[in-house]
C-alpha positions as CSV (number, residue, x, y, z in Angstrom):
1,M,0.0,0.0,0.0
2,D,1.7,3.3,-1.1
3,H,-0.4,5.4,1.2
4,P,-1.5,4.7,4.8
5,L,-5.1,3.5,5.3
6,E,-7.3,6.2,6.8
7,L,-10.8,6.1,8.0
8,G,-12.7,9.2,8.6
9,L,-16.1,10.8,9.2
10,D,-17.8,13.8,7.8
11,T,-21.1,15.7,8.1
12,F,-23.0,18.6,6.7
13,G,-24.3,19.5,10.1
14,D,-27.8,18.2,9.4
15,V,-30.4,19.6,11.7
16,T,-31.4,16.8,14.0
17,A,-34.5,16.0,16.0
18,T,-35.4,15.2,19.6
19,A,-37.0,11.9,20.7
20,D,-40.5,13.4,20.0
21,G,-39.5,14.5,16.5
22,T,-39.1,18.2,17.2
23,L,-36.3,19.7,15.2
24,V,-33.5,21.3,17.2
25,S,-32.1,24.7,16.4
26,H,-29.3,25.3,14.0
27,A,-27.2,26.5,17.0
28,Q,-27.8,23.2,18.8
29,S,-27.0,21.2,15.7
30,I,-23.6,23.0,15.5
31,R,-22.8,22.3,19.1
32,D,-23.7,18.7,18.6
33,V,-21.3,18.4,15.7
34,V,-18.5,19.5,17.9
35,E,-19.4,16.8,20.4
36,E,-19.5,14.2,17.6
37,A,-16.0,15.3,16.5
38,V,-14.6,15.1,20.0
39,L,-15.9,11.5,20.2
40,A,-14.3,10.7,16.8
41,D,-11.0,11.9,18.1
42,Q,-11.3,9.9,21.3
43,L,-12.0,6.8,19.2
44,G,-8.7,7.3,17.2
45,L,-10.3,7.9,13.9
46,D,-8.2,9.6,11.2
47,F,-10.3,12.5,9.9
48,F,-13.3,14.6,10.7
49,G,-14.8,16.8,8.0
50,I,-17.6,19.3,7.8
51,G,-19.3,20.3,4.5
52,E,-20.5,23.7,3.5
53,H,-24.2,24.2,2.8
54,H,-26.6,27.2,2.7
55,R,-29.9,25.4,3.2
56,V,-32.4,25.1,6.0
57,E,-31.7,21.4,6.5
58,F,-28.1,22.0,7.5
59,G,-26.7,24.0,10.4
60,V,-23.2,24.7,9.1
61,S,-22.5,27.4,6.5
62,A,-19.1,28.3,7.8
63,P,-17.2,25.0,8.4
64,E,-13.9,26.6,9.3
65,V,-15.4,28.3,12.3
66,V,-16.8,25.0,13.6
67,I,-13.6,23.2,12.8
68,A,-11.6,25.7,14.8
69,A,-13.8,25.0,17.8
70,I,-13.2,21.3,17.3
71,A,-9.4,21.9,17.0
72,A,-9.4,23.4,20.4
73,R,-11.0,20.3,21.9
74,T,-9.2,17.5,20.1
75,Q,-5.6,16.2,20.0
76,H,-4.9,13.9,17.1
77,I,-7.7,13.7,14.5
78,K,-7.2,15.5,11.1
79,L,-9.8,18.2,10.5
80,G,-11.1,19.7,7.2
81,S,-13.9,20.5,4.9
82,A,-16.2,18.2,3.0
83,V,-16.3,20.1,0.7
84,T,-15.4,23.8,0.4
85,V,-17.3,25.3,-2.5
86,L,-14.4,27.0,-4.1
87,S,-16.4,28.3,-7.1
88,S,-18.4,30.8,-4.9
89,D,-15.5,31.7,-2.6
90,D,-12.3,33.5,-2.9
91,P,-9.2,31.2,-3.1
92,V,-7.0,33.6,-1.1
93,R,-9.5,33.8,1.8
94,V,-10.0,30.0,1.7
95,Y,-6.3,29.5,1.9
96,E,-5.9,32.0,4.7
97,R,-8.8,30.5,6.7
98,F,-7.4,26.9,6.4
99,A,-3.8,28.0,7.0
100,T,-5.1,29.6,10.2
101,L,-6.9,26.4,11.1
102,D,-3.7,24.5,10.4
103,A,-1.9,26.7,13.0
104,L,-4.6,26.3,15.6
105,S,-4.6,22.5,15.2
106,N,-0.9,22.1,15.1
107,G,-0.8,21.0,11.5
108,R,-3.9,18.9,11.3
109,A,-5.9,20.9,8.8
110,E,-7.0,19.7,5.4
111,V,-9.2,21.2,2.7
112,V,-11.3,19.4,0.2
113,L,-12.0,21.7,-2.8
114,G,-15.1,21.1,-5.0
115,R,-18.0,22.6,-6.8
116,G,-20.6,21.1,-4.4
117,S,-23.7,19.2,-5.2
118,F,-26.0,22.2,-4.5
119,T,-25.8,25.6,-6.0
120,E,-27.4,27.9,-3.4
121,S,-24.0,29.6,-2.7
122,F,-23.8,31.1,-6.3
123,P,-26.7,33.6,-6.1
124,L,-26.1,34.0,-2.3
125,F,-22.6,35.4,-3.0
126,G,-23.3,37.1,-6.3
127,Y,-22.0,34.5,-8.8
128,S,-23.7,33.5,-12.0
129,L,-24.4,29.8,-12.7
130,S,-23.5,30.5,-16.3
131,D,-19.9,30.9,-15.1
132,Y,-20.0,27.5,-13.3
133,E,-17.1,25.9,-15.2
134,I,-14.8,28.9,-15.6
135,L,-15.1,29.9,-11.9
136,F,-13.9,26.6,-10.6
137,E,-11.2,26.3,-13.3
138,E,-9.7,29.7,-12.6
139,K,-10.0,29.4,-8.8
140,I,-8.4,26.0,-8.5
141,Q,-5.6,27.2,-10.7
142,L,-5.0,30.1,-8.3
143,F,-5.3,27.9,-5.2
144,A,-2.7,25.6,-6.7
145,E,-0.3,28.5,-6.9
146,L,-1.1,29.5,-3.3
147,L,0.0,26.1,-2.2
148,K,3.5,26.7,-3.3
149,D,5.8,28.2,-0.7
150,A,6.5,31.2,-2.8
151,P,5.0,34.6,-3.8
152,V,2.1,34.3,-6.3
153,T,1.7,35.9,-9.6
154,W,-1.5,35.1,-11.3
155,S,-4.3,36.5,-13.5
156,G,-7.7,35.4,-14.7
157,T,-11.0,36.7,-15.9
158,K,-13.2,36.4,-12.8
159,R,-10.9,37.9,-10.1
160,S,-8.3,40.6,-9.8
161,P,-4.7,39.5,-10.5
162,L,-1.9,39.0,-8.0
163,E,1.6,40.2,-8.6
164,N,4.4,38.7,-6.6
165,Q,2.1,38.4,-3.6
166,W,2.7,36.5,-0.4
167,V,-0.3,35.2,1.4
168,Y,-0.3,34.7,5.2
169,P,-0.2,32.9,7.6
170,R,2.3,30.4,6.1
171,P,1.7,26.8,7.2
172,E,4.6,25.5,9.3
173,S,4.9,22.4,7.1
174,G,5.3,24.7,4.0
175,T,2.0,23.7,2.4
176,L,-1.6,22.8,3.1
177,K,-3.0,19.3,2.6
178,T,-5.5,19.8,-0.3
179,W,-7.8,17.3,-1.9
180,V,-10.0,17.8,-4.9
181,G,-13.6,16.4,-4.5
182,V,-15.2,15.0,-7.6
183,G,-18.4,13.4,-8.6
184,G,-18.7,11.4,-11.8
185,S,-16.9,13.8,-14.2
186,P,-13.8,12.4,-15.9
187,E,-12.8,16.0,-16.6
188,S,-12.7,16.7,-12.9
189,V,-10.6,13.7,-12.3
190,V,-8.0,14.8,-14.9
191,R,-8.0,18.3,-13.4
192,A,-7.1,16.9,-10.0
193,A,-4.2,15.0,-11.6
194,H,-3.1,18.0,-13.5
195,Y,-2.5,19.9,-10.3
196,G,-1.0,16.8,-8.6
197,L,-3.6,16.9,-5.8
198,P,-5.1,13.9,-4.0
199,L,-8.5,12.8,-5.3
200,M,-11.7,12.5,-3.2
201,I,-14.5,10.6,-5.0
202,A,-17.9,11.4,-3.7
203,I,-20.0,8.3,-4.5
204,I,-23.6,9.1,-3.6
205,G,-25.3,6.7,-6.0
206,G,-24.8,3.9,-8.4
207,K,-22.4,1.0,-8.1
208,P,-19.2,2.1,-6.3
209,A,-17.1,-0.4,-8.2
210,N,-18.1,1.4,-11.4
211,F,-15.8,4.3,-10.3
212,A,-12.8,2.1,-10.6
213,G,-12.4,3.6,-14.1
214,H,-12.2,7.1,-12.6
215,A,-9.5,5.9,-10.2
216,D,-7.5,4.3,-13.1
217,L,-7.9,7.4,-15.2
218,Y,-6.5,9.5,-12.3
219,R,-3.5,7.3,-11.8
220,R,-2.7,7.4,-15.6
221,A,-3.2,11.1,-15.7
222,L,-0.8,11.7,-12.8
223,D,1.8,9.7,-14.6
224,Q,1.3,11.5,-17.9
225,F,1.5,14.9,-16.2
226,G,4.7,13.8,-14.4
227,K,3.2,14.1,-11.0
228,A,4.0,12.0,-7.9
229,P,1.4,9.3,-7.0
230,Q,-1.3,10.6,-4.7
231,P,-3.9,9.0,-2.5
232,I,-7.5,8.3,-3.5
233,A,-10.3,8.6,-1.1
234,I,-14.0,7.6,-1.1
235,H,-16.8,9.6,0.5
236,S,-20.2,8.0,0.9
237,S,-23.2,8.2,3.2
238,G,-24.0,5.6,5.9
239,Y,-25.2,4.7,9.3
240,I,-24.2,1.9,11.7
241,A,-26.4,0.1,14.2
242,E,-26.1,-3.2,16.0
243,T,-28.0,-5.0,13.3
244,D,-28.7,-4.4,9.6
245,E,-32.4,-4.2,10.2
246,E,-32.1,-1.5,12.9
247,A,-29.8,0.6,10.7
248,I,-32.0,0.2,7.6
249,E,-35.2,1.1,9.3
250,T,-33.7,4.0,11.3
251,I,-32.5,5.8,8.2
252,Y,-35.2,4.9,5.8
253,P,-37.8,7.6,6.5
254,H,-35.1,10.3,6.7
255,H,-33.4,9.2,3.4
256,M,-36.8,9.1,1.6
257,A,-37.8,12.5,2.9
258,F,-34.6,14.1,1.7
259,M,-34.8,12.3,-1.7
260,E,-38.4,13.5,-2.1
261,K,-37.5,17.1,-1.4
262,A,-34.3,17.1,-3.6
263,G,-36.3,15.3,-6.3
264,K,-38.9,18.0,-6.5
265,E,-36.1,20.6,-6.8
266,R,-34.2,18.8,-9.5
267,G,-36.9,17.0,-11.4
268,W,-36.1,13.5,-10.3
269,P,-38.7,10.8,-10.3
270,P,-40.0,9.7,-6.9
271,A,-37.6,7.5,-5.0
272,T,-38.8,4.0,-3.9
273,R,-38.0,1.7,-1.1
274,A,-36.6,-0.8,-3.6
275,Q,-34.1,1.8,-4.7
276,Y,-33.2,2.5,-1.1
277,L,-32.7,-1.2,-0.4
278,H,-30.6,-1.6,-3.5
279,G,-28.4,1.3,-2.3
280,V,-28.0,-0.4,1.0
281,G,-27.2,-3.7,-0.6
282,P,-23.8,-5.1,-1.6
283,E,-23.5,-3.2,-4.9
284,G,-25.1,0.1,-3.6
285,A,-23.5,3.3,-2.5
286,L,-25.0,3.5,1.0
287,Y,-23.1,2.1,3.9
288,I,-26.0,1.3,6.2
289,G,-26.0,-1.7,8.4
290,S,-24.3,-3.6,11.1
291,P,-20.6,-3.1,11.8
292,E,-19.6,-6.2,9.9
293,T,-21.8,-5.4,6.9
294,V,-20.4,-1.9,6.7
295,A,-16.8,-2.9,7.2
296,R,-16.8,-5.6,4.5
297,K,-18.5,-3.1,2.1
298,I,-15.8,-0.5,2.8
299,V,-13.0,-3.0,2.2
300,H,-14.6,-4.3,-1.0
301,N,-14.8,-0.8,-2.5
302,L,-11.5,0.5,-1.3
303,R,-9.9,-2.5,-3.0
304,A,-12.0,-2.1,-6.1
305,L,-10.8,1.5,-6.6
306,G,-7.3,1.1,-5.1
307,A,-8.3,3.8,-2.6
308,T,-6.6,4.1,0.8
309,R,-9.1,6.4,2.6
310,F,-12.8,6.1,3.4
311,D,-14.9,9.0,4.8
312,L,-18.4,8.1,6.0
313,R,-20.9,10.8,5.9
314,Y,-22.6,9.7,9.1
315,S,-25.4,12.3,9.3
316,N,-28.6,11.5,7.4
317,G,-31.3,14.1,8.0
318,P,-32.9,14.6,11.4
319,V,-31.5,11.5,13.0
320,R,-31.2,12.1,16.8
321,H,-27.9,13.2,18.2
322,D,-27.7,10.2,20.5
323,Q,-28.2,7.9,17.6
324,L,-25.4,9.6,15.6
325,M,-23.1,9.3,18.6
326,S,-23.9,5.5,18.8
327,S,-23.2,5.2,15.1
328,I,-19.8,7.0,15.5
329,E,-19.0,4.7,18.5
330,L,-19.7,1.6,16.4
331,Y,-17.7,3.0,13.5
332,G,-14.7,3.7,15.7
333,T,-14.8,0.6,18.0
334,K,-16.0,-2.1,15.6
335,V,-16.0,-1.0,11.9
336,A,-12.5,0.6,11.8
337,P,-10.6,-2.2,13.5
338,L,-12.3,-4.8,11.2
339,V,-11.6,-2.8,8.1
340,R,-7.9,-2.5,9.1
341,E,-7.8,-6.3,9.8
342,L,-9.4,-7.2,6.6
343,M,-7.2,-4.8,4.5
344,A,-4.1,-6.1,6.2
345,E,-5.1,-9.7,5.4
346,A,-5.8,-8.8,1.8
347,D,-2.5,-7.0,1.4
348,A,-0.6,-10.0,2.8
349,A,-2.4,-12.5,0.6
């Protein structure tokens, strides 16, 4: 294995509910996320990420602020975004915020750059969706320059140029660990390779093994661009309970409610229980089940893609905070050790 195996968690800060179904406030949801991250650190997990959203279903719109609070209460776990919507942000400010987080966390900060699966941030911050492609292309180009331990000279069409400009604070390591988050676009995979940045594949539907072609494309592109080998990570949603049935039935109503709302916004046909169960099944993209079921599915897909990191999006709508804490506990105490054991056995075979 060229890169160490890493097992992480991430969340969008979903607004959760109490036992009687009452939704908690955005503020309480944010405080709960901090507690969930502290538990992940205590369990020895490798990474905790928070996504950026600007929707009523999610409490976190400023991940770096929440991550900074987490950094002050944790010791070892790496902390980052999942993802930072670079297209509707300023690359210099993103770099400065995460470099500051890197200082506060003693070098544990990471950033995952992406375009996001929702587009609310574009009108919110005054960007046009007609510039969707060029905004990301130019901004990731600038961010790649900022990662170099040198003054930056850069110009584009959507932002003022920089001329021999240093950006501060400087990370103590000399650079900032930066991933590129992609969905199903081969062009996005090649872009990540072009900049020599690690690849985070967000698999939210379909058969995970089908993304093996994207992983192979990435490795070939790195080689063709003359870049050093980089790790590949998988990000997918899931939930862990003592039994498959408990996990499946706990998440089912929340998954369906979100799919119904998203479907109306995007013109998708109504989701069905059969589709949900297929997603939960061996060839689906949902990691919902008992610790053994989830662990074996993680191992299967890590090996299928040649990936060395798996981040579980453990929040799934208004699932109670105590249920999420239980899922995290099972992930850290049962899933992670079994994944490591099975991967070591496979590597030794």
